[in-house]
C-alpha positions as CSV (number, residue, x, y, z in Angstrom):
1,M,-28.1,29.6,-52.0
2,E,-27.4,25.9,-51.8
3,F,-29.7,25.7,-48.8
4,F,-32.4,27.6,-50.6
5,H,-32.3,25.1,-53.5
6,F,-32.4,22.2,-51.0
7,L,-35.4,23.9,-49.1
8,I,-37.3,24.4,-52.4
9,D,-36.8,20.7,-53.4
10,I,-38.0,19.5,-50.0
11,L,-41.1,21.8,-50.0
12,M,-42.1,20.8,-53.5
13,D,-41.8,17.1,-52.5
14,E,-43.7,17.6,-49.2
15,M,-46.5,19.6,-50.9
16,N,-46.9,17.0,-53.8
17,P,-49.9,14.7,-53.3
18,R,-48.8,12.6,-56.3
19,R,-45.1,12.2,-55.2
20,N,-45.5,8.3,-54.9
21,I,-46.4,8.0,-58.6
22,K,-43.5,6.8,-60.8
23,E,-41.8,9.6,-62.8
24,W,-42.4,9.9,-66.5
25,A,-39.7,7.9,-68.3
26,L,-38.6,10.2,-71.1
27,D,-36.0,9.1,-73.7
28,S,-34.9,10.9,-76.9
29,P,-36.9,8.8,-79.4
30,M,-40.1,9.5,-77.4
31,E,-39.4,13.2,-77.3
32,I,-38.7,13.2,-81.0
33,K,-41.7,11.1,-82.0
34,N,-44.4,12.5,-79.7
35,F,-43.5,16.1,-79.4
36,N,-41.3,17.2,-82.2
37,S,-43.9,16.0,-84.6
38,I,-46.3,18.7,-83.4
39,P,-45.8,21.7,-85.7
40,S,-46.4,24.4,-83.1
41,T,-43.5,24.9,-80.8
42,L,-45.6,26.3,-78.0
43,W,-48.4,23.7,-78.3
44,A,-45.8,21.0,-78.3
45,T,-44.4,22.5,-75.1
46,N,-47.8,22.5,-73.6
47,Q,-48.3,18.8,-74.3
48,F,-44.7,18.0,-73.1
49,R,-45.4,19.8,-69.8
50,K,-48.7,17.9,-69.2
51,N,-46.7,14.7,-69.3
52,W,-43.8,16.1,-67.3
53,M,-46.1,17.3,-64.5
54,Y,-48.4,14.3,-64.2
55,N,-46.8,13.2,-60.9
56,K,-46.0,16.7,-59.7
57,G,-49.1,18.1,-57.9
58,S,-47.4,20.8,-55.8
59,D,-48.9,24.2,-56.0
60,L,-45.4,25.6,-55.5
61,A,-44.2,23.8,-58.7
62,D,-47.2,25.0,-60.6
63,K,-46.6,28.6,-59.7
64,T,-42.8,28.7,-60.0
65,D,-41.5,26.1,-62.5
66,L,-40.3,27.5,-65.8
67,M,-39.5,25.6,-69.0
68,E,-36.7,26.2,-71.4
69,M,-36.2,24.7,-74.9
70,S,-33.2,24.1,-77.1
71,L,-34.0,24.3,-80.8
72,F,-31.7,22.7,-83.4
73,K,-31.9,23.1,-87.1
74,C,-29.9,20.7,-89.2
75,E,-27.5,22.5,-91.6
76,N,-27.8,19.7,-94.1
77,C,-31.5,19.1,-94.5
78,G,-33.2,21.8,-92.5
79,A,-35.0,19.4,-90.1
80,E,-35.6,20.8,-86.6
81,R,-35.5,19.2,-83.2
82,R,-36.6,20.5,-79.9
83,N,-35.3,19.5,-76.4
84,W,-37.1,20.7,-73.3
85,Q,-35.8,21.3,-69.8
86,N,-37.9,22.0,-66.7
87,N,-36.4,24.1,-63.9
88,P,-37.6,25.4,-60.5
89,L,-35.5,28.6,-61.0
90,K,-33.5,30.4,-63.6
91,L,-29.8,30.1,-63.3
92,V,-27.6,32.9,-64.7
93,F,-23.8,32.5,-64.9
94,V,-22.5,36.0,-64.1
95,K,-19.8,37.4,-66.5
96,K,-17.0,39.7,-65.3
97,H,-17.5,42.2,-68.1
98,P,-19.1,44.6,-68.4
99,E,-19.0,45.5,-64.7
100,R,-22.6,46.8,-64.8
101,Q,-25.3,44.9,-66.7
102,N,-29.0,45.3,-67.3
103,L,-30.8,42.2,-66.1
104,A,-33.3,41.9,-69.0
105,N,-30.5,42.4,-71.5
106,A,-28.3,39.8,-69.9
107,L,-31.2,37.3,-69.9
108,A,-31.9,38.1,-73.6
109,Q,-28.3,37.1,-74.3
110,D,-28.9,33.8,-72.5
111,M,-32.3,33.0,-74.0
112,G,-33.9,34.1,-77.3
113,P,-32.8,34.7,-80.9
114,K,-29.5,36.2,-79.9
115,T,-28.3,32.8,-78.6
116,E,-27.7,31.4,-82.1
117,E,-24.6,29.1,-82.3
118,D,-23.2,26.4,-84.5
119,V,-23.0,23.0,-82.8
120,E,-22.3,19.3,-83.5
121,F,-25.6,17.5,-84.3
122,G,-27.1,14.1,-85.1
123,C,-30.1,14.4,-87.4
124,E,-32.8,11.7,-87.4
125,S,-34.0,12.8,-90.8
126,C,-30.8,12.7,-92.9
127,G,-28.2,11.0,-90.7
128,K,-27.5,7.6,-89.3
129,V,-29.7,6.4,-86.4
130,N,-28.7,4.1,-83.5
131,A,-30.7,1.0,-82.6
132,D,-32.6,2.9,-79.9
133,G,-33.7,5.5,-82.4
134,S,-31.3,8.3,-81.4
135,A,-29.2,9.9,-84.0
136,V,-25.5,9.5,-84.5
137,V,-23.7,12.8,-84.1
138,Q,-21.9,13.4,-87.4
139,G,-23.2,16.7,-88.7
140,R,-23.8,20.3,-87.6
141,A,-26.8,22.4,-86.7
142,K,-27.8,26.0,-85.8
143,A,-29.0,26.0,-82.2
144,W,-31.0,28.5,-80.1
145,R,-32.3,28.5,-76.5
146,Y,-35.7,29.9,-75.6
147,Q,-38.1,30.3,-72.7
148,V,-41.3,28.5,-73.5
149,W,-43.1,28.5,-70.2
150,L,-42.8,31.5,-67.8
151,P,-44.5,31.2,-64.3
152,D,-46.2,33.8,-62.1
153,F,-43.3,33.7,-59.7
154,L,-39.8,33.7,-61.2
155,W,-36.7,33.1,-59.2
156,I,-33.4,34.0,-60.7
157,N,-30.1,32.7,-59.2
158,L,-27.0,34.7,-60.1
159,N,-24.1,32.3,-60.0
160,R,-21.3,34.7,-59.1
161,Y,-18.5,32.2,-58.4
162,T,-15.7,31.1,-60.7
163,S,-14.3,27.5,-60.8
164,E,-11.8,28.8,-58.3
165,M,-14.7,29.8,-56.0
166,E,-13.9,33.5,-56.4
167,K,-16.7,36.0,-56.4
168,V,-17.6,38.0,-59.6
169,N,-18.6,41.5,-58.6
170,T,-20.7,42.5,-61.6
171,V,-23.6,44.7,-60.7
172,F,-27.0,43.9,-62.2
173,T,-29.5,46.8,-62.7
174,F,-33.2,46.4,-63.1
175,P,-36.4,48.4,-62.5
176,E,-38.7,47.8,-59.5
177,Y,-41.6,47.4,-61.9
178,G,-41.9,46.1,-65.5
179,V,-38.9,43.9,-66.0
180,D,-39.6,42.8,-69.6
181,L,-38.6,39.2,-70.5
182,S,-40.6,39.0,-73.7
183,A,-37.4,38.9,-75.8
184,T,-36.4,35.6,-74.2
185,F,-39.6,33.8,-75.2
186,A,-40.0,31.6,-78.2
187,P,-42.2,32.9,-81.0
188,D,-45.6,31.2,-81.6
189,N,-44.5,30.1,-85.1
190,P,-46.3,28.2,-86.5
191,P,-49.3,29.4,-84.4
192,S,-50.8,27.1,-81.9
193,P,-54.0,25.4,-83.1
194,H,-55.4,25.8,-79.5
195,P,-55.6,28.7,-77.0
196,L,-52.4,28.9,-74.9
197,P,-52.3,29.5,-71.2
198,R,-51.1,32.6,-69.5
199,Q,-47.7,31.1,-69.0
200,Q,-47.2,31.1,-72.8
201,T,-48.9,34.4,-73.6
202,G,-47.0,37.7,-73.5
203,P,-46.2,40.3,-72.7
204,F,-44.0,38.9,-69.9
205,L,-43.7,41.8,-67.5
206,Y,-42.4,41.2,-63.9
207,D,-42.1,43.3,-60.7
208,V,-39.3,42.7,-58.2
209,Y,-40.3,41.9,-54.6
210,A,-37.1,40.5,-53.0
211,V,-33.4,39.8,-53.4
212,I,-31.0,37.7,-51.5
213,Q,-27.5,39.2,-51.0
214,H,-24.2,37.7,-50.0
215,G,-21.3,39.6,-48.3
216,G,-17.9,37.9,-48.7
217,G,-15.2,37.4,-51.2
218,S,-15.8,33.8,-52.0
219,I,-18.4,31.0,-51.6
220,A,-16.3,29.5,-48.8
221,H,-17.2,32.3,-46.4
222,G,-19.5,35.3,-45.9
223,H,-23.0,36.0,-44.8
224,Y,-26.5,36.1,-46.5
225,W,-29.4,38.5,-45.9
226,T,-32.6,39.5,-47.7
227,I,-34.0,42.8,-48.9
228,Q,-37.8,42.3,-49.4
229,K,-41.2,43.9,-49.7
230,N,-44.6,42.3,-49.4
231,F,-46.1,43.1,-52.9
232,D,-49.7,42.6,-51.8
233,K,-49.5,44.8,-48.6
234,P,-49.7,48.7,-48.3
235,K,-46.6,50.8,-47.7
236,N,-48.3,52.9,-45.1
237,G,-46.1,55.9,-45.7
238,G,-43.0,53.8,-46.3
239,S,-43.0,51.8,-43.0
240,G,-45.7,49.2,-43.7
241,A,-45.2,45.6,-45.0
242,G,-45.3,46.9,-48.6
243,A,-42.2,49.0,-48.1
244,W,-38.7,47.6,-48.5
245,H,-37.0,46.1,-45.5
246,K,-33.7,44.4,-44.8
247,F,-33.9,41.0,-43.0
248,N,-30.5,40.2,-41.4
249,D,-30.9,37.3,-39.1
250,S,-33.2,38.6,-36.3
251,V,-32.6,42.2,-37.2
252,V,-35.2,44.0,-39.5
253,T,-34.4,47.5,-40.7
254,P,-35.9,49.9,-43.3
255,A,-34.4,49.7,-46.8
256,R,-34.8,51.2,-50.2
257,F,-35.2,49.6,-53.6
258,S,-31.9,51.1,-54.7
259,D,-30.2,48.8,-52.1
260,T,-31.0,45.9,-54.4
261,Q,-28.7,47.2,-57.2
262,S,-25.6,45.8,-55.7
263,M,-22.7,43.4,-56.5
264,N,-23.8,41.5,-53.4
265,T,-27.2,40.5,-55.0
266,S,-27.2,36.7,-55.5
267,A,-30.8,36.0,-56.3
268,I,-33.7,38.1,-57.6
269,F,-37.4,37.2,-56.9
270,L,-40.1,38.5,-59.4
271,V,-43.8,38.3,-59.6
272,R,-45.6,38.6,-63.0
273,Q,-47.8,41.6,-63.5
274,G,-51.5,40.6,-63.6
275,S,-51.0,37.7,-61.2
276,Y,-51.8,39.9,-58.2
277,K,-53.7,43.1,-57.4
278,P,-51.2,45.9,-56.7
279,V,-51.7,47.7,-53.4
280,L,-50.4,51.3,-53.1
C-alpha cells in the first residue's frame, strides 16, 4: 500500500497543470477568521476547499480527494471552531474486536455524531490568545469528526498493522452495491445560503468495484493482489470485463464478489452511485 500512496502522489503532481504555483499558506488565525466566521459548516467547507485547491488542477484530485472536519465546542462559552483536513484517501485503523465488522458501521464510528469526545481546548472567544492569534490551551471542549466533502471515487485504506508490525485479521463485510456513508457526513446546519455541489449533497451511496488484498502475517513480508471488476463494462454472462476477476501479477483468473470479504482485504475502492451509468 505504501507504493500505491507514492504512485497516487506522483500521478496527482504530474497531472497538475498548476503545480508550480505556490501552495496556499494556511495558519490557524486565518482559518478561524475567514472560515469559522461563516455560519454554515458546509458552505464554509466549500469556500475552504476553493482556496485549498487553487494550485491543484489534477482531474484525479478533483475526482478522489475527500475532506474531513474536526468540530470543537467550548465547554465554557459554547463557541465553536472547525478545522479541515484534505486527504486523497480514507485511512481506517483496524481494530481487533469484533472479529467481523460492517464497513459502513465502522466508518460511522470514526466519522459522524458517534465520535463525540472530551478534549483539551484553547478558545479564542473566552480564553487567552497568543501573539499570533492562536488560543492558549487551558480549557476543554466537546469534539466531533465529520466528512464534509465526499468524492465520486472513494479509496479506503485499511491499516491492519500494529505498532509491532503484526497483522490484524478482522474481516470487514460490505455489500457490492449501496454502501451508505450518509451517517458519516456533517449536517447542513445552519443551512447553506447557496446551492451545494454534489460532493456535499446526500444520500452518499457507493458501489464497490475493487479491493487490494495482502497475504502474509506482517507488513515485513507477504504478497499483494487485486480483485476487481470494470463497473462500466458488461458482464457478458459472468466472463466479461464487468465480472469480478483476480489479478495476481501476470495471472488473471475469474473471481466472485464474496472473495472481497476477507481478512486479507487491505484497501477498498468505491464509486458513488449516479457518477456513472450502470451496465448490466
